[in-house]
N, CA, C and O atoms as a GROMACS GRO file, in nm:
protein
  236
    1MET      N    1  15.113  11.396  13.652
    1MET     CA    2  15.149  11.274  13.722
    1MET      C    3  15.300  11.272  13.738
    1MET      O    4  15.373  11.309  13.646
    2ASP      N    5  15.347  11.228  13.854
    2ASP     CA    6  15.490  11.216  13.881
    2ASP      C    7  15.529  11.069  13.890
    2ASP      O    8  15.452  10.986  13.938
    3LEU      N    9  15.648  11.038  13.842
    3LEU     CA   10  15.706  10.905  13.857
    3LEU      C   11  15.824  10.922  13.952
    3LEU      O   12  15.926  10.979  13.915
    4VAL      N   13  15.809  10.873  14.075
    4VAL     CA   14  15.908  10.893  14.179
    4VAL      C   15  16.012  10.781  14.173
    4VAL      O   16  15.978  10.662  14.182
    5LEU      N   17  16.138  10.820  14.157
    5LEU     CA   18  16.247  10.723  14.145
    5LEU      C   19  16.317  10.706  14.279
    5LEU      O   20  16.355  10.803  14.344
    6ASP      N   21  16.333  10.579  14.321
    6ASP     CA   22  16.408  10.550  14.443
    6ASP      C   23  16.553  10.519  14.406
    6ASP      O   24  16.589  10.523  14.288
    7ALA      N   25  16.635  10.487  14.506
    7ALA     CA   26  16.777  10.461  14.480
    7ALA      C   27  16.795  10.342  14.386
    7ALA      O   28  16.883  10.343  14.300
    8GLY      N   29  16.714  10.240  14.402
    8GLY     CA   30  16.723  10.123  14.314
    8GLY      C   31  16.698  10.159  14.170
    8GLY      O   32  16.765  10.107  14.080
    9ALA      N   33  16.603  10.247  14.145
    9ALA     CA   34  16.574  10.290  14.008
    9ALA      C   35  16.690  10.370  13.951
    9ALA      O   36  16.725  10.352  13.835
   10LEU      N   37  16.750  10.459  14.032
   10LEU     CA   38  16.863  10.538  13.983
   10LEU      C   39  16.982  10.449  13.950
   10LEU      O   40  17.049  10.470  13.849
   11ILE      N   41  17.007  10.350  14.034
   11ILE     CA   42  17.117  10.257  14.009
   11ILE      C   43  17.089  10.176  13.883
   11ILE      O   44  17.178  10.153  13.802
   12ALA      N   45  16.965  10.132  13.867
   12ALA     CA   46  16.928  10.055  13.748
   12ALA      C   47  16.943  10.139  13.622
   12ALA      O   48  16.988  10.088  13.519
   13ILE      N   49  16.906  10.266  13.628
   13ILE     CA   50  16.924  10.354  13.513
   13ILE      C   51  17.073  10.368  13.481
   13ILE      O   52  17.112  10.362  13.365
   14ASP      N   53  17.155  10.384  13.584
   14ASP     CA   54  17.299  10.396  13.566
   14ASP      C   55  17.358  10.272  13.501
   14ASP      O   56  17.454  10.280  13.424
   15ARG      N   57  17.300  10.156  13.532
   15ARG     CA   58  17.349  10.029  13.476
   15ARG      C   59  17.277   9.990  13.347
   15ARG      O   60  17.295   9.879  13.297
   16ALA      N   61  17.198  10.081  13.293
   16ALA     CA   62  17.125  10.059  13.167
   16ALA      C   63  17.033   9.938  13.174
   16ALA      O   64  17.025   9.860  13.079
   17ASP      N   65  16.963   9.923  13.286
   17ASP     CA   66  16.868   9.813  13.302
   17ASP      C   67  16.748   9.835  13.210
   17ASP      O   68  16.681   9.938  13.219
   18ARG      N   69  16.722   9.741  13.124
   18ARG     CA   70  16.614   9.756  13.025
   18ARG      C   71  16.475   9.760  13.088
   18ARG      O   72  16.386   9.828  13.037
   19ARG      N   73  16.456   9.689  13.197
   19ARG     CA   74  16.324   9.689  13.260
   19ARG      C   75  16.289   9.827  13.313
   19ARG      O   76  16.178   9.877  13.294
   20VAL      N   77  16.385   9.889  13.380
   20VAL     CA   78  16.360  10.022  13.434
   20VAL      C   79  16.349  10.123  13.320
   20VAL      O   80  16.265  10.213  13.324
   21ALA      N   81  16.432  10.108  13.218
   21ALA     CA   82  16.423  10.198  13.103
   21ALA      C   83  16.285  10.189  13.039
   21ALA      O   84  16.229  10.290  12.996
   22GLY      N   85  16.229  10.069  13.034
   22GLY     CA   86  16.095  10.052  12.979
   22GLY      C   87  15.989  10.119  13.063
   22GLY      O   88  15.897  10.181  13.010
   23LEU      N   89  16.002  10.108  13.195
   23LEU     CA   90  15.907  10.174  13.285
   23LEU      C   91  15.916  10.325  13.274
   23LEU      O   92  15.815  10.395  13.274
   24VAL      N   93  16.039  10.376  13.264
   24VAL     CA   94  16.058  10.520  13.248
   24VAL      C   95  15.996  10.566  13.116
   24VAL      O   96  15.932  10.671  13.111
   25GLU      N   97  16.015  10.488  13.011
   25GLU     CA   98  15.958  10.524  12.881
   25GLU      C   99  15.805  10.524  12.886
   25GLU      O  100  15.741  10.612  12.829
   26LEU      N  101  15.747  10.426  12.953
   26LEU     CA  102  15.601  10.425  12.969
   26LEU      C  103  15.553  10.549  13.043
   26LEU      O  104  15.452  10.610  13.007
   27GLY      N  105  15.626  10.587  13.147
   27GLY     CA  106  15.591  10.708  13.220
   27GLY      C  107  15.603  10.832  13.134
   27GLY      O  108  15.517  10.920  13.139
   28ARG      N  109  15.709  10.837  13.055
   28ARG     CA  110  15.729  10.952  12.966
   28ARG      C  111  15.614  10.964  12.867
   28ARG      O  112  15.562  11.073  12.843
   29ARG      N  113  15.574  10.851  12.810
   29ARG     CA  114  15.462  10.852  12.713
   29ARG      C  115  15.332  10.894  12.778
   29ARG      O  116  15.244  10.950  12.712
   30ALA      N  117  15.319  10.866  12.906
   30ALA     CA  118  15.198  10.904  12.979
   30ALA      C  119  15.204  11.048  13.029
   30ALA      O  120  15.109  11.098  13.089
   31GLY      N  121  15.317  11.115  13.003
   31GLY     CA  122  15.331  11.255  13.044
   31GLY      C  123  15.379  11.272  13.187
   31GLY      O  124  15.365  11.380  13.244
   32ALA      N  125  15.436  11.168  13.245
   32ALA     CA  126  15.483  11.176  13.383
   32ALA      C  127  15.611  11.258  13.393
   32ALA      O  128  15.691  11.263  13.300
   33THR      N  129  15.626  11.323  13.506
   33THR     CA  130  15.748  11.395  13.538
   33THR      C  131  15.832  11.305  13.628
   33THR      O  132  15.782  11.253  13.727
   34LEU      N  133  15.961  11.287  13.594
   34LEU     CA  134  16.050  11.207  13.678
   34LEU      C  135  16.097  11.291  13.795
   34LEU      O  136  16.146  11.402  13.776
   35VAL      N  137  16.082  11.240  13.916
   35VAL     CA  138  16.124  11.312  14.036
   35VAL      C  139  16.195  11.219  14.132
   35VAL      O  140  16.174  11.098  14.130
   36THR      N  141  16.279  11.276  14.215
   36THR     CA  142  16.342  11.206  14.325
   36THR      C  143  16.377  11.311  14.430
   36THR      O  144  16.348  11.429  14.411
   37VAL      N  145  16.438  11.269  14.539
   37VAL     CA  146  16.475  11.363  14.645
   37VAL      C  147  16.624  11.350  14.673
   37VAL      O  148  16.685  11.247  14.642
   38ALA      N  149  16.682  11.452  14.732
   38ALA     CA  150  16.826  11.456  14.756
   38ALA      C  151  16.879  11.335  14.835
   38ALA      O  152  16.984  11.282  14.798
   39PRO      N  153  16.812  11.289  14.940
   39PRO     CA  154  16.865  11.172  15.012
   39PRO      C  155  16.875  11.047  14.925
   39PRO      O  156  16.964  10.965  14.945
   40VAL      N  157  16.786  11.033  14.828
   40VAL     CA  158  16.792  10.919  14.737
   40VAL      C  159  16.913  10.932  14.646
   40VAL      O  160  16.983  10.834  14.621
   41VAL      N  161  16.938  11.053  14.596
   41VAL     CA  162  17.056  11.076  14.512
   41VAL      C  163  17.182  11.047  14.593
   41VAL      O  164  17.275  10.983  14.542
   42ALA      N  165  17.187  11.094  14.716
   42ALA     CA  166  17.303  11.070  14.801
   42ALA      C  167  17.323  10.921  14.825
   42ALA      O  168  17.437  10.874  14.828
   43GLN      N  169  17.218  10.847  14.841
   43GLN     CA  170  17.229  10.702  14.865
   43GLN      C  171  17.284  10.630  14.743
   43GLN      O  172  17.362  10.536  14.756
   44ALA      N  173  17.245  10.673  14.625
   44ALA     CA  174  17.285  10.603  14.503
   44ALA      C  175  17.415  10.656  14.443
   44ALA      O  176  17.465  10.599  14.346
   45TRP      N  177  17.470  10.762  14.499
   45TRP     CA  178  17.590  10.826  14.443
   45TRP      C  179  17.706  10.728  14.442
   45TRP      O  180  17.724  10.651  14.537
   46ARG      N  181  17.784  10.730  14.336
   46ARG     CA  182  17.900  10.639  14.324
   46ARG      C  183  18.029  10.713  14.356
   46ARG      O  184  18.042  10.833  14.331
   47ASP      N  185  18.124  10.639  14.412
   47ASP     CA  186  18.254  10.699  14.439
   47ASP      C  187  18.341  10.694  14.313
   47ASP      O  188  18.301  10.631  14.215
   48PRO      N  189  18.459  10.758  14.312
   48PRO     CA  190  18.542  10.765  14.191
   48PRO      C  191  18.586  10.628  14.137
   48PRO      O  192  18.618  10.617  14.019
   49LEU      N  193  18.588  10.525  14.220
   49LEU     CA  194  18.629  10.392  14.175
   49LEU      C  195  18.511  10.311  14.123
   49LEU      O  196  18.523  10.191  14.100
   50ASP      N  197  18.396  10.376  14.104
   50ASP     CA  198  18.274  10.315  14.050
   50ASP      C  199  18.220  10.204  14.139
   50ASP      O  200  18.166  10.105  14.090
   51ARG      N  201  18.235  10.221  14.269
   51ARG     CA  202  18.173  10.130  14.365
   51ARG      C  203  18.057  10.204  14.428
   51ARG      O  204  18.063  10.325  14.446
   52LEU      N  205  17.954  10.132  14.462
   52LEU     CA  206  17.842  10.197  14.529
   52LEU      C  207  17.890  10.253  14.662
   52LEU      O  208  17.953  10.183  14.741
   53ALA      N  209  17.861  10.377  14.685
   53ALA     CA  210  17.905  10.446  14.806
   53ALA      C  211  17.790  10.448  14.906
   53ALA      O  212  17.738  10.555  14.939
   54TRP      N  213  17.752  10.332  14.955
   54TRP     CA  214  17.641  10.324  15.050
   54TRP      C  215  17.683  10.381  15.184
   54TRP      O  216  17.796  10.359  15.228
   55PRO      N  217  17.594  10.452  15.251
   55PRO     CA  218  17.627  10.509  15.382
   55PRO      C  219  17.669  10.398  15.479
   55PRO      O  220  17.609  10.291  15.483
   56GLY      N  221  17.773  10.427  15.556
   56GLY     CA  222  17.819  10.333  15.657
   56GLY      C  223  17.916  10.229  15.602
   56GLY      O  224  17.970  10.150  15.680
   57ARG      N  225  17.939  10.227  15.474
   57ARG     CA  226  18.032  10.130  15.415
   57ARG      C  227  18.167  10.195  15.397
   57ARG      O  228  18.176  10.302  15.338
   58SER      N  229  18.271  10.132  15.449
   58SER     CA  230  18.404  10.189  15.432
   58SER      C  231  18.455  10.159  15.292
   58SER      O  232  18.426  10.054  15.236
   59ALA      N  233  18.531  10.251  15.238
   59ALA     CA  234  18.580  10.237  15.099
   59ALA      C  235  18.702  10.150  15.090
   59ALA      O  236  18.754  10.129  14.980
   0.00000   0.00000   0.00000
């Protein structure tokens, strides 16, 4: 079983959101593999000033 992470989940993990951490832990206990895709990583990537670097947003 795979647990597919979207940009919101990656951002929540980065911010140490307990709800998402709990869901990830439940998936881990169930034997799920965490997966995502490159465009999702690119969407959630942060710039050096720790601001969300959303596409189309000027820095």
